[in-house]
N, C-alpha and C positions, 0 to 999 in steps of 0.2 A: 896447537900441534901440528909438525909438517907434514907435508904431503909422503906417503910411503913411497921408499924410493924404489926404482925398477928392481924386480926378482931376475936373476939370470934364466934363462929359455928354460921350461920346464920342471922351474922349483917351485912349488906353493910355499907361502908364508904357515907358521902353525895356526890352527883353527884353534879360537878360544869363546867363551860366551861374551857378550856386550853387554846383554840386557835380561833379565827374566822376568817373563807375563804371566803370571798365575802358574807360574811352573813351567812355562814353554820356554825356553830359549832362545834368543834371536844371536847369531854365531857372526864373529866376524867376514867370515865367507859370504856370508848373506849379505850383510853389508856393503863389501866388497863389489860383488857382484851386479849391486842394486846401482851403484854410484856409478861403475863403469858403464853399465847398462844406461844409466841417463845421463852420464856424457854422449855416449853415442848417440842418442838423440837429440840431445841439444847442438851437436856437432851439426847433424844433418838437418837440422832445422835451420844454422846459421843464429844461432842464437849466444847471446853472453852466455860464457861459461864462470859459473861462480867458483871461489877460493874452493878445494876439495874438504877440507875441515868443514867447511859451512854446509856446503852440499851433503855432506857425510851425517851433520847433524840432523840435517832437512829428513833425510833418506829412514835414521834411525826413530823418527819422529812417526814418520810414515808406518814404518814397521810395525811400532807398536799400536799404531790406531787398529793396522790391518791383524793385526793377531790379537787385540779384544774382540774386533767384529765379527771372525771366525769364531773364535770361542763363543760369543754369543750366537752365533749361528747354528754351529756346533749342539748348544745347551737346548736351543728351543726346538730342534730334532730337524732343521733346513739339511738336506742333502742334494746333489746333484748328480744324478745318474749320467753313465758314459754314452747313453744316445744323445743327451741334451748337449755333452760337452764337446761330442763328436761334429754337434750339429753347429755349436758355437766356433770351434776350431775351424771348421768350415766357412764359416761366413767371416770370420779375421780374414782368412786368406783370398776369399774371393774381394775383400774390401781392397786389399793389397793387390789385385788383379794377378792371383796364381791358385794353383791348387792346395790341398792342407801338405802335400809332399811335397811339391816347389818350396812352400814356407818353410816347413824343418830343415830342408835341407840349407837353406838359407839361414835358416836361424843356427843352424851347426856351423856353417861358415864365419857366420860373426860372434862364436865361441858363445852362442846361448843353447843349455839345453832344452832340447823339443819338449822333452817331460816335464822338464820344470818349469817352460814356458806355459804349458799344458794345465798343470797344477797351478800355474798363474790365472790361469782364465777360470778354472774352477771356484777358488778363493773369489776371484771377482763377482762369478755370476753368484756365491754365497751371501756376500755383501751385500749387494742389491735387491735379492730375496729377503733380504733382514729389514732394509732401510724399506722395501715395501712395504713386509709384513706392518712395520713399527709406523709407519704412516697412516696404516686403515685402521690400526687402534686408536679407540678416543680415550679422551680421560676419563677414568669412572666419575661420576657422578655424585657426590657425599648426601647421606641418607639424609642430613639437614634441611638440603637443598631441595629433594624430594618432598618432604614431610611439609615443606614452607609450599610446594606449588600443588601440593592436594589442598591447603587450607585456603590458601587463593582462588582454589579452584569451586569450593563451596558456594551452593546458591544464599540467597538472600534468606531463607526460612533458616540458614543453619546446617541443612542436611548435604552432606556430598556428592557430587553427582556420580550418577553409576555408571557413567562411561566416560573413560580417558581415551584420548589418540593417542597413541603412540604410534611414531614412523618408524622410527629403527630402533631395531635391539639387536645388539651384537654379541654372542655367546663365540668366545674364542675358543677353538678347540684344535690340541695340537694334529700335525701332520698325521701323527701315527696311532692316533687314537685309534682305540674299539668301537664297535658301537655302543658296546654296555658303556664305557665312558663316555659316550659322545651323549647317552639318552641321559645320565646322571649330571651332565653339564646342563642339558635341557630342563631337567627338571625344578 
């Protein structure tokens, strides 16, 4: 596909759905905005500029993966409150040696919607929390392996040891669980 020709000033191309990820659309305008932002970043870094159609395909793949991660994060109850988001926004500004307000003004000058940038930070935080949560969840041990372990622990006389040393027990509890639900999970 050939790169999209420049539009006259103030004219926006019609938006349309490029991909649907579990009933959530990714629109052409989302893809275009991300392509333009990526091209700006590559230009500022002095990196080689890939062909626009190849870059757009990569961006679409990234957006699909991001959508899937966000859907999984929301489904598992992960939320980022405004206070945590405010702090993250201040951290990004500090890393760029400016205040949050200066960063918002700069984003606007560069044609990036500051509110959308803020939502991007929230989405990245949700994806990070999901990865952290997934990395702490271990693979469940099959019943057969547990039975086999107990059999191996039997004494010479065929009687099972009365004591098992269990070092770690992980009980996964949803973030928004009530005390009654937690008690049920632990039982």
